[in-house]
C-alpha positions as semicolon CSV with decimal commas, in nm:
position;residue;x (nm);y (nm);z (nm)
1;A;6,011;1,612;-4,174
2;R;6,222;1,296;-4,181
3;R;6,282;1,339;-4,556
4;E;6,393;1,698;-4,498
5;Q;6,633;1,581;-4,225
6;R;6,771;1,311;-4,453
7;F;6,851;1,566;-4,723
8;A;7,002;1,799;-4,463
9;A;7,229;1,516;-4,345
10;M;7,339;1,460;-4,706
11;R;7,428;1,827;-4,734
12;L;7,627;1,812;-4,411
13;V;7,838;1,515;-4,532
14;G;7,928;1,688;-4,858
15;A;7,643;1,652;-5,109
16;T;7,600;1,956;-5,331
17;R;7,278;2,151;-5,370
18;R;7,244;2,024;-5,725
19;Q;7,274;1,660;-5,617
20;V;7,019;1,697;-5,338
21;S;6,780;1,887;-5,566
22;L;6,814;1,620;-5,837
23;L;6,746;1,343;-5,587
24;A;6,440;1,520;-5,442
25;A;6,301;1,600;-5,787
26;T;6,352;1,240;-5,901
27;E;6,171;1,101;-5,598
28;S;5,879;1,341;-5,633
29;T;5,853;1,297;-6,010
30;A;5,852;0,917;-5,982
31;A;5,576;0,932;-5,720
32;A;5,379;1,179;-5,934
33;I;5,405;0,956;-6,241
34;L;5,275;0,660;-6,043
35;G;4,994;0,878;-5,908
36;V;4,901;1,002;-6,256
37;A;4,895;0,645;-6,390
38;A;4,678;0,531;-6,100
39;G;4,449;0,831;-6,147
40;F;4,397;0,762;-6,516
41;G;4,331;0,396;-6,438
42;I;4,068;0,480;-6,177
43;F;3,914;0,738;-6,412
44;F;3,866;0,493;-6,698
45;L;3,747;0,224;-6,457
46;L;3,481;0,442;-6,294
47;R;3,384;0,660;-6,592
48;A;3,084;0,450;-6,697
49;P;2,939;0,402;-6,344
50;V;2,985;0,768;-6,251
51;A;2,824;0,882;-6,578
52;G;2,500;0,717;-6,464
53;I;2,479;0,931;-6,149
54;P;2,238;1,224;-6,211
55;F;2,453;1,500;-6,062
56;L;2,269;1,763;-6,270
57;G;1,928;1,600;-6,254
58;E;1,989;1,358;-6,539
59;P;2,264;1,104;-6,615
60;F;2,554;1,170;-6,850
61;F;2,673;0,965;-7,142
62;P;3,019;0,810;-7,097
63;A;3,131;1,012;-7,401
64;D;3,047;1,332;-7,208
65;M;3,316;1,238;-6,957
66;S;3,591;1,167;-7,209
67;L;3,927;1,343;-7,208
68;S;4,078;1,515;-7,507
69;L;4,441;1,467;-7,602
70;P;4,541;1,813;-7,472
71;D;4,373;1,729;-7,138
72;I;4,564;1,403;-7,110
73;L;4,896;1,565;-7,200
74;A;4,837;1,854;-6,959
75;V;4,783;1,613;-6,669
76;A;5,045;1,356;-6,769
77;I;5,316;1,620;-6,811
78;G;5,198;1,900;-6,586
79;V;5,159;1,700;-6,264
80;P;5,512;1,549;-6,264
81;V;5,662;1,885;-6,359
82;A;5,468;2,058;-6,082
83;A;5,582;1,789;-5,836
84;A;5,946;1,845;-5,934
85;V;5,911;2,223;-5,894
86;A;5,739;2,183;-5,557
87;A;6,015;1,949;-5,439
88;R;6,275;2,204;-5,540
89;L;6,096;2,482;-5,352
90;A;6,049;2,261;-5,047
91;L;6,428;2,223;-5,015
92;R;6,485;2,595;-4,967
93;R;6,527;2,553;-4,594
94;V;6,769;2,261;-4,642
95;H;6,984;2,468;-4,879
96;I;6,989;2,772;-4,654
97;S;7,050;2,602;-4,318
98;P;7,116;2,227;-4,335
99;L;7,257;2,234;-3,983
100;G;6,944;2,398;-3,848
101;V;6,726;2,135;-4,014
102;A;6,941;1,851;-3,886
103;R;6,919;1,990;-3,532
104;R;6,542;2,035;-3,576
105;T;6,545;2,409;-3,528
106;T;6,191;2,546;-3,498
107;P;6,103;2,745;-3,812
108;R;5,995;3,106;-3,780
109;P;5,623;3,138;-3,708
110;P;5,400;3,291;-3,976
111;Q;5,328;3,661;-3,934
112;A;4,994;3,839;-3,905
113;W;5,044;4,014;-4,241
114;R;4,928;3,693;-4,405
115;V;4,564;3,785;-4,344
116;V;4,602;4,112;-4,537
117;P;4,526;3,967;-4,886
118;L;4,215;3,792;-4,749
119;L;4,086;4,109;-4,586
120;A;4,175;4,307;-4,900
121;G;3,961;4,076;-5,114
122;L;3,664;4,111;-4,881
123;A;3,722;4,488;-4,865
124;E;3,723;4,511;-5,247
125;L;3,382;4,342;-5,269
126;G;3,262;4,562;-4,982
127;F;3,373;4,871;-5,174
128;F;3,150;4,770;-5,466
129;V;2,862;4,713;-5,223
130;V;2,887;5,074;-5,106
131;H;2,986;5,251;-5,429
132;G;2,847;5,019;-5,696
133;T;3,020;4,830;-5,976
134;P;3,135;4,969;-6,313
135;A;2,854;5,031;-6,559
136;S;3,002;4,807;-6,828
137;P;2,911;4,436;-6,784
138;G;3,262;4,332;-6,881
139;A;3,422;4,569;-6,633
140;E;3,182;4,451;-6,362
141;I;3,281;4,087;-6,421
142;W;3,652;4,167;-6,399
143;A;3,599;4,380;-6,089
144;L;3,416;4,103;-5,903
145;L;3,648;3,831;-6,034
146;S;3,956;4,008;-5,902
147;G;3,796;4,029;-5,558
148;F;3,715;3,657;-5,551
149;L;4,062;3,561;-5,674
150;L;4,218;3,779;-5,406
151;I;4,006;3,605;-5,142
152;I;4,109;3,258;-5,268
153;V;4,479;3,350;-5,266
154;G;4,432;3,517;-4,928
155;L;4,281;3,202;-4,778
156;V;4,582;2,996;-4,885
157;I;4,831;3,256;-4,761
158;A;4,651;3,313;-4,431
159;G;4,597;2,944;-4,360
160;P;4,920;2,878;-4,163
161;W;4,873;3,189;-3,949
162;L;4,510;3,097;-3,878
163;T;4,618;2,744;-3,782
164;M;4,883;2,884;-3,549
165;A;4,633;3,126;-3,393
166;A;4,384;2,846;-3,329
167;A;4,659;2,632;-3,174
168;R;4,770;2,915;-2,943
169;V;4,413;2,976;-2,831
170;L;4,379;2,605;-2,751
171;A;4,710;2,608;-2,561
172;R;4,598;2,903;-2,347
173;R;4,258;2,756;-2,264
174;T;4,341;2,392;-2,195
175;S;4,497;2,220;-1,897
176;H;4,492;1,867;-2,037
177;P;4,839;1,730;-2,120
178;G;4,733;1,579;-2,452
179;A;4,567;1,898;-2,575
180;L;4,865;2,103;-2,460
181;I;5,115;1,885;-2,648
182;A;4,903;1,896;-2,966
183;A;4,858;2,273;-2,946
184;R;5,232;2,336;-2,895
185;R;5,327;2,111;-3,187
186;L;5,077;2,285;-3,417
187;A;5,200;2,626;-3,308
188;D;5,562;2,523;-3,376
189;D;5,497;2,415;-3,738
190;P;5,153;2,536;-3,858
191;R;5,259;2,531;-4,223
192;A;5,286;2,153;-4,228
193;A;4,949;2,116;-4,055
194;F;4,776;2,352;-4,297
195;R;4,940;2,198;-4,604
196;A;4,734;1,880;-4,561
197;V;4,402;2,069;-4,576
198;S;4,488;2,358;-4,808
199;G;4,291;2,204;-5,095
200;L;3,987;2,185;-4,869
201;V;3,992;2,564;-4,830
202;L;3,934;2,621;-5,199
203;A;3,670;2,349;-5,231
204;L;3,465;2,471;-4,934
205;F;3,493;2,838;-5,025
206;V;3,396;2,795;-5,391
207;T;3,111;2,553;-5,321
208;T;2,974;2,768;-5,038
209;V;2,968;3,076;-5,261
210;A;2,805;2,873;-5,539
211;V;2,535;2,718;-5,319
212;V;2,446;3,046;-5,145
213;S;2,442;3,240;-5,475
214;I;2,217;2,981;-5,641
215;T;1,980;2,981;-5,341
216;T;1,966;3,361;-5,349
217;Q;1,898;3,364;-5,724
218;D;1,615;3,113;-5,683
219;A;1,457;3,332;-5,415
220;K;1,502;3,639;-5,632
221;N;1,333;3,466;-5,927
222;V;1,028;3,397;-5,712
223;T;0,995;3,751;-5,582
224;T;1,065;3,926;-5,914
225;S;0,861;3,695;-6,138
226;A;0,540;3,701;-5,935
227;T;0,385;3,826;-5,617
228;P;0,312;3,550;-5,363
229;A;-0,059;3,575;-5,444
230;A;0,000;3,548;-5,820
231;A;0,237;3,253;-5,774
232;A;-0,046;3,069;-5,594
233;V;-0,295;3,109;-5,884
234;V;-0,365;2,785;-6,073
235;T;-0,437;2,868;-6,437
236;D;-0,606;2,641;-6,687
237;Q;-0,528;2,825;-7,012
238;L;-0,754;2,675;-7,280
239;A;-0,733;2,931;-7,561
240;A;-0,439;3,114;-7,711
241;S;-0,433;3,402;-7,955
242;G;-0,112;3,277;-8,119
243;M;0,070;3,605;-8,055
244;F;0,278;3,465;-7,768
245;T;0,341;3,105;-7,872
246;S;0,613;2,951;-8,086
247;P;0,556;2,687;-8,356
248;Q;0,724;2,429;-8,128
249;E;0,465;2,471;-7,852
250;P;0,151;2,254;-7,849
251;T;-0,155;2,407;-8,017
252;A;-0,423;2,533;-7,784
253;A;-0,753;2,346;-7,797
254;G;-0,956;2,668;-7,816
255;A;-1,230;2,802;-7,593
256;G;-1,402;2,547;-7,370
257;P;-1,779;2,493;-7,350
258;A;-1,983;2,753;-7,167
259;A;-2,246;2,558;-6,975
260;P;-2,034;2,319;-6,760
261;A;-1,821;2,608;-6,635
262;V;-2,088;2,716;-6,383
263;S;-2,090;2,380;-6,199
264;L;-1,709;2,356;-6,229
265;V;-1,668;2,695;-6,061
266;A;-1,898;2,586;-5,780
267;Q;-1,697;2,265;-5,731
268;L;-1,371;2,459;-5,721
269;R;-1,505;2,704;-5,464
270;R;-1,590;2,412;-5,234
271;T;-1,232;2,285;-5,255
272;P;-1,034;2,342;-4,931
273;G;-0,769;2,609;-4,974
274;V;-0,934;2,773;-5,278
275;Q;-1,002;3,143;-5,216
276;G;-1,164;3,242;-5,545
277;V;-1,227;3,146;-5,908
278;A;-1,220;3,384;-6,207
279;V;-1,330;3,257;-6,550
280;V;-1,213;3,444;-6,862
281;R;-1,495;3,418;-7,119
282;A;-1,433;3,420;-7,493
283;D;-1,547;3,727;-7,685
284;P;-1,414;3,715;-8,044
285;G;-1,319;4,058;-8,175
286;L;-1,263;4,213;-7,834
287;A;-0,915;4,360;-7,787
288;L;-0,722;4,581;-7,549
289;P;-0,535;4,879;-7,696
290;G;-0,166;4,801;-7,727
291;T;-0,083;5,112;-7,527
292;F;-0,290;4,995;-7,227
293;D;-0,033;4,936;-6,954
294;N;0,212;4,883;-7,246
295;L;0,081;4,528;-7,290
296;G;0,115;4,553;-7,667
297;T;0,445;4,741;-7,678
298;F;0,740;4,525;-7,784
299;G;1,075;4,698;-7,816
300;A;1,092;5,000;-8,043
301;G;0,812;4,887;-8,277
302;P;0,457;5,020;-8,279
303;S;0,212;4,887;-8,021
304;V;-0,036;4,622;-8,133
305;P;-0,382;4,540;-7,998
306;I;-0,401;4,251;-7,749
307;P;-0,681;3,994;-7,800
308;A;-0,902;3,993;-7,492
309;G;-1,182;3,805;-7,325
310;V;-1,439;3,910;-7,069
311;I;-1,419;3,849;-6,696
312;S;-1,684;3,899;-6,427
313;C;-1,590;4,174;-6,184
314;A;-1,740;3,976;-5,895
315;Q;-1,515;3,682;-5,979
316;L;-1,214;3,908;-6,042
317;A;-1,252;4,052;-5,691
318;S;-1,213;3,700;-5,548
319;V;-0,874;3,662;-5,722
320;P;-0,709;4,002;-5,659
321;A;-0,374;3,884;-5,801
322;L;-0,530;3,927;-6,149
323;G;-0,616;4,295;-6,104
324;R;-0,941;4,481;-6,043
325;C;-1,240;4,638;-6,219
326;P;-1,337;5,005;-6,231
327;A;-1,583;5,109;-5,963
328;G;-1,939;5,008;-6,053
329;A;-1,844;4,783;-6,346
330;T;-1,991;4,432;-6,380
331;A;-1,747;4,299;-6,641
332;A;-1,405;4,393;-6,773
333;A;-1,176;4,311;-7,064
334;F;-0,891;4,075;-6,973
335;P;-0,604;3,946;-7,193
336;E;-0,705;3,624;-7,367
337;D;-0,358;3,471;-7,313
338;G;-0,337;3,572;-6,947
339;F;-0,010;3,483;-6,774
340;A;0,090;3,287;-7,085
341;G;0,086;3,614;-7,280
342;P;0,148;3,977;-7,191
343;L;0,037;3,966;-6,828
344;D;0,318;4,017;-6,576
345;A;0,251;3,823;-6,256
346;A;0,466;4,067;-6,060
347;T;0,251;4,371;-6,145
348;S;-0,089;4,229;-6,247
349;A;-0,251;4,298;-5,910
350;G;-0,219;4,674;-5,963
351;I;-0,393;4,688;-6,303
352;T;-0,747;4,827;-6,337
353;W;-0,897;4,657;-6,642
354;P;-1,131;4,857;-6,869
355;A;-1,500;4,792;-6,826
356;V;-1,701;4,630;-7,110
357;N;-2,074;4,636;-7,168
358;V;-2,154;4,268;-7,131
359;P;-2,450;4,182;-6,906
360;A;-2,382;3,931;-6,631
361;A;-2,652;3,700;-6,765
362;R;-2,474;3,682;-7,104
363;L;-2,137;3,593;-6,953
364;D;-2,248;3,239;-6,869
365;T;-2,335;3,178;-7,234
366;L;-1,983;3,258;-7,361
367;G;-1,710;3,002;-7,413
368;V;-1,418;2,972;-7,171
369;D;-1,071;3,104;-7,258
370;A;-0,915;3,032;-6,918
371;I;-0,999;2,938;-6,560
372;N;-0,792;3,105;-6,286
373;V;-0,813;2,958;-5,937
374;G;-0,678;3,162;-5,646
375;T;-0,545;2,942;-5,365
376;N;-0,378;2,998;-5,029
377;G;-0,051;2,878;-5,183
378;S;-0,031;2,551;-4,991
379;V;0,066;2,240;-5,183
380;P;-0,256;2,050;-5,096
381;A;-0,474;2,338;-5,215
382;V;-0,282;2,380;-5,542
383;E;-0,286;2,006;-5,613
384;R;-0,659;1,971;-5,531
385;A;-0,745;2,256;-5,769
386;R;-0,518;2,109;-6,035
387;T;-0,687;1,768;-6,000
388;V;-1,037;1,915;-6,031
389;L;-0,940;2,103;-6,348
390;E;-0,764;1,803;-6,503
391;N;-1,067;1,581;-6,447
392;A;-1,318;1,832;-6,590
393;P;-1,433;1,717;-6,940
394;G;-1,382;1,975;-7,212
395;Y;-1,137;2,189;-7,013
396;S;-0,807;2,024;-7,094
397;A;-0,529;2,276;-7,151
398;P;-0,234;2,170;-7,373
399;G;0,016;2,177;-7,087
400;G;-0,233;2,107;-6,812
401;P;-0,323;2,344;-6,528
402;S;-0,015;2,518;-6,387
403;T;0,094;2,797;-6,157
404;I;0,347;3,075;-6,201
405;G;0,539;2,894;-5,930
406;D;0,560;2,591;-6,163
407;V;0,713;2,807;-6,436
408;I;0,962;2,953;-6,187
409;S;1,051;2,605;-6,064
410;Q;1,123;2,497;-6,421
411;D;1,347;2,801;-6,470
412;N;1,525;2,720;-6,143
413;S;1,576;2,350;-6,226
414;A;1,915;2,416;-6,388
415;N;2,026;2,618;-6,085
416;N;1,909;2,343;-5,853
417;A;2,106;2,087;-6,053
418;Y;2,424;2,291;-6,016
419;Q;2,351;2,330;-5,646
420;Q;2,326;1,952;-5,620
421;L;2,663;1,927;-5,793
422;A;2,811;2,180;-5,549
423;N;2,677;1,976;-5,257
424;T;2,842;1,670;-5,408
425;V;3,172;1,855;-5,426
426;I;3,144;1,932;-5,053
427;L;3,062;1,571;-4,970
428;V;3,358;1,443;-5,171
429;S;3,616;1,708;-5,083
430;L;3,585;1,667;-4,706
431;P;3,664;1,291;-4,702
432;I;3,950;1,354;-4,946
433;A;4,087;1,608;-4,702
434;G;4,044;1,348;-4,429
435;C;4,240;1,094;-4,631
436;T;4,516;1,349;-4,689
437;L;4,525;1,416;-4,317
438;A;4,532;1,043;-4,245
439;A;4,838;1,004;-4,470
440;A;5,003;1,299;-4,297
441;I;4,921;1,145;-3,958
442;A;5,075;0,813;-4,057
443;A;5,391;0,988;-4,174
444;G;5,401;1,196;-3,856
445;L;5,363;0,888;-3,639
446;A;5,649;0,722;-3,821
447;D;5,864;1,029;-3,750
448;R;5,765;1,041;-3,382
449;K;5,740;0,677;-3,285
450;R;6,045;0,701;-3,056
451;P;5,924;1,011;-2,864
452;F;5,577;0,859;-2,829
453;S;5,728;0,532;-2,711
454;L;5,933;0,716;-2,450
455;L;5,619;0,898;-2,335
456;R;5,444;0,565;-2,287
457;L;5,744;0,433;-2,094
458;T;5,724;0,733;-1,861
459;G;5,360;0,662;-1,784
460;A;5,161;0,846;-2,051
461;R;4,840;0,662;-2,129
462;L;4,763;0,552;-2,484
463;A;4,440;0,755;-2,466
464;T;4,646;1,069;-2,406
465;L;4,859;1,003;-2,715
466;R;4,545;0,940;-2,918
467;R;4,410;1,274;-2,802
468;V;4,734;1,438;-2,916
469;V;4,706;1,284;-3,262
470;A;4,334;1,360;-3,289
471;L;4,374;1,726;-3,195
472;E;4,677;1,775;-3,422
473;S;4,464;1,651;-3,711
474;A;4,116;1,772;-3,627
475;L;4,205;2,127;-3,523
476;P;4,342;2,232;-3,866
477;L;4,052;2,057;-4,040
478;L;3,782;2,223;-3,830
479;A;3,952;2,564;-3,821
480;V;4,004;2,570;-4,196
481;A;3,648;2,448;-4,265
482;A;3,501;2,717;-4,039
483;V;3,708;2,996;-4,195
484;A;3,641;2,880;-4,552
485;I;3,266;2,848;-4,497
486;G;3,244;3,178;-4,309
487;T;3,442;3,360;-4,576
488;G;3,224;3,198;-4,842
489;F;2,909;3,330;-4,675
490;A;3,061;3,678;-4,643
491;A;3,168;3,687;-5,009
492;A;2,831;3,548;-5,122
493;A;2,646;3,815;-4,921
494;E;2,850;4,090;-5,085
495;Y;2,802;3,934;-5,430
496;A;2,425;3,909;-5,372
497;S;2,410;4,279;-5,287
498;V;2,632;4,389;-5,577
499;A;2,545;4,159;-5,868
500;Q;2,212;3,996;-5,777
501;H;2,055;4,307;-5,617
502;H;1,894;4,091;-5,352
503;S;1,969;4,019;-4,991
504;M;2,153;3,692;-4,931
505;V;1,936;3,386;-4,874
506;A;2,089;3,108;-4,666
507;P;2,088;2,758;-4,823
508;G;1,859;2,483;-4,704
509;A;1,926;2,215;-4,447
510;A;2,079;1,985;-4,711
511;Y;2,390;2,202;-4,737
512;Y;2,452;2,202;-4,362
513;L;2,385;1,829;-4,331
514;L;2,626;1,752;-4,615
515;A;2,897;1,975;-4,469
516;A;2,853;1,823;-4,121
517;G;2,840;1,470;-4,264
518;G;3,155;1,526;-4,466
519;I;3,339;1,657;-4,160
520;L;3,227;1,356;-3,954
521;V;3,349;1,119;-4,227
522;S;3,683;1,303;-4,232
523;L;3,713;1,270;-3,855
524;G;3,629;0,901;-3,885
525;I;3,911;0,857;-4,136
526;I;4,147;1,029;-3,891
527;A;4,033;0,798;-3,612
528;A;4,112;0,498;-3,834
529;T;4,483;0,572;-3,783
530;F;4,464;0,515;-3,405
531;P;4,544;0,140;-3,421
532;L;4,875;0,231;-3,587
533;L;4,966;0,441;-3,282
534;K;4,940;0,140;-3,050
535;R;5,153;-0,081;-3,276
536;I;5,445;0,162;-3,320
537;T;5,474;0,298;-2,966
538;G;5,554;-0,020;-2,776
539;P;5,859;-0,052;-2,543
540;E;6,056;-0,237;-2,808
541;V;6,048;0,070;-3,034
542;A;6,216;0,287;-2,772
543;R;6,476;0,019;-2,725
544;N;6,551;-0,036;-3,093
545;E;6,530;0,318;-3,229
């Protein structure tokens, strides 16, 4: 504000628009150049330490965080140019009404139309929720992207009006002098208050959408890849037909010995949390028709037979996630490769496997293709079953015993790494917003040291002035954070319905703790400016100003 008044005074004493614009652009460009130089210095100083932080689950190499020449030129030239353009636009009010600026005329308040782009973006995504997206993948991407971009622009445009609305609500509901002063000042110039936290809007909105979308996708992967019962089955896959493995995968050891399997099954059944054990016995030459439940149908080619083993119907009944036998059967054919082959864990429970004529007494003499252990899904039960299988001699699978849940977790590991990165963005962006606010507070205190000093001379307590400063800073921060996070959840819910075809799943406690911790750190940074208030509002300031 003081800089704007200084330029207005120059205009009033005869300086031309061109001269004032040149001076403002020079000041802003010089500061931007210094900032760019400092930024590059900090980047090269911290590049190696930051590369060692496993943001995505594993550390980077310093070379991964290098900048190309176009990147360097874009920042080194683009930032000063953008600063000069912003300085020129910021002088619009000085050019139009220098006298009004010099006399500190209150600017016109932002109008309610500013929320229209934000509501339009949410309405566009809502339209696709009701009517569906275009059939073409490319058209669907552009349709959703336009909605998200409209929301981002709408948040920035609506920010000053939302800040003003929050300030007016505070003014109507408070009777404390400090809160009333802060609310009136925010309502008089909400644009300046929002400007300090505008970057936080984008960071919180984008990271909230990313975290919620990743959490929803992880939940969808679990429900679409396997039923809960199938995800809790621990499988020790000993044999493999070779139809469903690549040359890069470890070679299966082959069928395990027959005799020890009986005692191993008994030991597993005594394990707490184990609900049933089904052993797939080796029967060379046995195969399922390729057309059976389309297990051997791959694309447009002809179906091929699926190598199979034999499973006891009594044991199969104890692990219903694997399917069932025909009524009256004692044994049934079961895919040799199990879940590692054609078997779909999401639909396996509904399959009735064809009966085979293998007496129950002969089953115990056949080798072992796989051991499937049905558990209650608890971690202790799964780990106990896994330990028993790993310690059983002769039944060592190439990759060790695993569950469908393990496979899903591996598929979700990349998503979880990006979610960790999004959480990091939240944790970093909030303190940065706090630092920006702290700089704005310091500048505002410098502008208002005489009024604050006069207030202290008239009897206002220092605690009251601190409350004024705290509310002027914290209200925009908290209001913007709440709106950005709420809008992020709304957009993520609509995206989950349209693109992920799954109801939105809220993120875990880590997201909320990081957001709350970042806000507390930001508020702490704001509070660090309070000692400055005491030093610049003494009686001598009112006398000397």
